[in-house]
C-alpha positions in Angstrom: 21.3 8.8 14.9 20.4 5.2 13.9 22.9 3.2 11.9 20.1 1.3 10.1 20.2 2.4 6.5 16.4 1.9 6.1 15.7 4.0 9.1 17.8 6.8 7.7 16.4 6.6 4.1 15.0 9.9 2.9 12.1 10.2 0.5 13.1 11.3 -3.0 16.8 11.2 -2.0 17.9 7.7 -1.0 18.3 5.8 -4.3 19.2 2.4 -2.7 16.9 -0.5 -3.5 16.5 -2.2 -0.2 16.1 -6.0 0.0 13.7 -6.8 2.8 13.9 -10.3 4.3 11.2 -10.5 7.0 7.7 -9.2 7.8 9.2 -6.8 10.4 11.5 -5.3 7.8 8.5 -5.0 5.3 6.6 -3.2 8.0 9.5 -0.9 8.9 10.1 0.0 5.2 6.4 0.6 4.5 5.9 2.7 7.6 9.0 4.8 6.8 7.7 5.4 3.3 4.2 6.3 4.4 5.5 8.7 7.0 7.4 10.6 4.3 4.6 10.5 1.7 2.9 13.8 0.8 -0.1 13.2 -1.3 -1.1 9.7 -2.5 -0.6 6.0 -1.8 -1.8 3.4 -4.4 -1.9 -0.1 -3.1 -2.3 -3.1 -5.4 -2.7 -6.3 -3.4 -4.2 -9.8 -3.6 -5.5 -9.9 0.1 -3.7 -7.0 1.8 -1.3 -9.4 3.6 -2.4 -9.2 7.2 1.1 -9.7 8.5 2.0 -6.3 6.9 -1.1 -4.3 6.1 -3.2 -5.2 9.2 -0.5 -4.3 11.8 -0.9 -1.4 14.2 2.2 0.3 12.9 1.0 0.4 9.3 -2.6 1.4 10.2 -1.3 4.2 12.4 1.0 5.4 9.6 -1.9 5.4 7.2 -4.2 7.3 9.6 -1.6 9.9 10.2 -1.0 10.2 6.4 -4.7 10.7 5.8 -4.9 13.4 8.5 -1.9 15.4 7.1 -3.9 17.3 4.6 -7.4 17.2 3.2 -6.1 16.1 -0.2 -4.2 13.1 0.8 -5.7 9.8 -0.4 -5.1 6.1 -0.4 -6.4 4.1 -3.3 -6.6 0.3 -2.7 -7.1 -2.4 -5.3 -7.7 -5.9 -4.0 -8.2 -9.3 -5.6 -10.1 -11.0 -2.8 -12.5 -8.8 -0.9 -13.9 -11.7 1.1 -10.6 -12.4 2.7 -10.3 -8.8 3.8 -13.9 -8.5 5.1 -13.9 -11.9 6.8 -11.0 -10.9 9.1 -12.3 -7.4 9.7 -9.1 -6.0 8.3 -8.2 -2.8 10.1 -7.4 -0.9 6.9 -11.0 -1.6 5.8 -12.2 -0.3 9.2 -10.0 2.8 8.8 -11.5 3.4 5.3 -15.0 3.7 7.0 -13.6 6.2 9.5 -11.8 8.2 6.8 -14.1 7.7 3.9 -13.1 10.8 2.1 -9.4 9.7 2.0 -9.4 5.9 1.6 -11.0 4.2 -1.4 -11.3 0.5 -2.1 -12.0 -1.3 -5.4 -12.0 -5.0 -6.4 -9.6 -5.8 -9.2 -11.5 -6.5 -12.4 -11.6 -10.1 -13.6 -10.2 -9.1 -17.0 -7.0 -7.8 -15.4 -3.9 -9.8 -16.4 -2.8 -11.8 -13.3 0.2 -10.7 -11.4 2.1 -12.5 -8.6 3.2 -9.3 -6.8 1.7 -6.8 -4.4 3.0 -3.2 -4.6 2.5 0.2 -3.1 3.2 3.4 -5.0 4.1 6.3 -2.8 3.4 9.6 -4.5 5.2 9.5 -7.8 8.6 8.9 -6.3 8.9 5.7 -4.3 7.6 2.1 -4.1 7.3 -1.0 -1.9 6.9 -4.4 -3.6 6.4 -8.0 -2.6 7.5 -9.8 -5.8 5.6 -12.8 -4.6 2.5 -11.7 -2.6 2.5 -15.0 -0.6 6.0 -14.4 0.7 7.6 -11.8 3.0 10.7 -11.1 0.8 10.2 -7.5 -0.4 12.0 -4.6 -2.0 11.6 -0.9 -1.7 13.1 2.3 -3.0 12.6 5.8 -1.7 13.6 7.6 -4.9 12.9 5.6 -8.1 10.3 7.5 -10.1 11.0 5.5 -13.2 10.2 2.1 -11.6 7.3 3.7 -9.7 5.9 5.1 -13.0 5.6 1.5 -14.4 3.6 0.4 -11.3 1.5 3.5 -11.5 0.7 3.1 -15.1 -0.6 -0.5 -14.5 -2.4 0.6 -11.3 -4.3 3.5 -13.0 -5.3 1.2 -15.9 -6.7 -1.4 -13.5 -8.3 1.3 -11.3 -10.3 2.6 -14.2 -11.6 -0.9 -15.1 -12.4 -1.9 -11.6 -15.5 -1.2 -9.5 -16.4 -0.7 -5.9 -17.2 -4.0 -4.2 -20.3 -4.2 -1.9 -18.3 -6.6 0.2 -16.0 -3.8 1.1 -18.7 -1.3 1.8 -21.1 -3.3 4.0 -18.8 -4.3 6.8 -19.9 -3.2 10.2 -17.5 -1.2 12.2 
């Protein structure tokens, strides 16, 4: 058994808010959360930070999550679709492969600006980069109240946003 508290965190049980101080810790936390998720991931991000979201570990966790059940889904809101398509982001490629599970939209221009990126895991847990340009993150495996705040904002923005042709026309 590992002595790493993050590695031992249990979805919907571990109430600790973890302070993450590096990209490897961000990746470890996000993968651990995705592995334990059961139905839905909602990602709000400026450019899907490649140092986190374009890594083999996160892509593999997302793929396994989508293949768990036919109802699992990943909704992704991004601010800059060109940055994602220009680098051939692997999450975008995965969305073409698993088109019935992964959905992209570009954040509507009338959305109030935010500095953070966040991921809502089901209705129970979250991962956040308070400053989307920096690796210092936080996560909690069992904070439905905080997650509900993120989800409320996410769903409001999702309804006002549209699919972006930039995210659909990328060749695999």
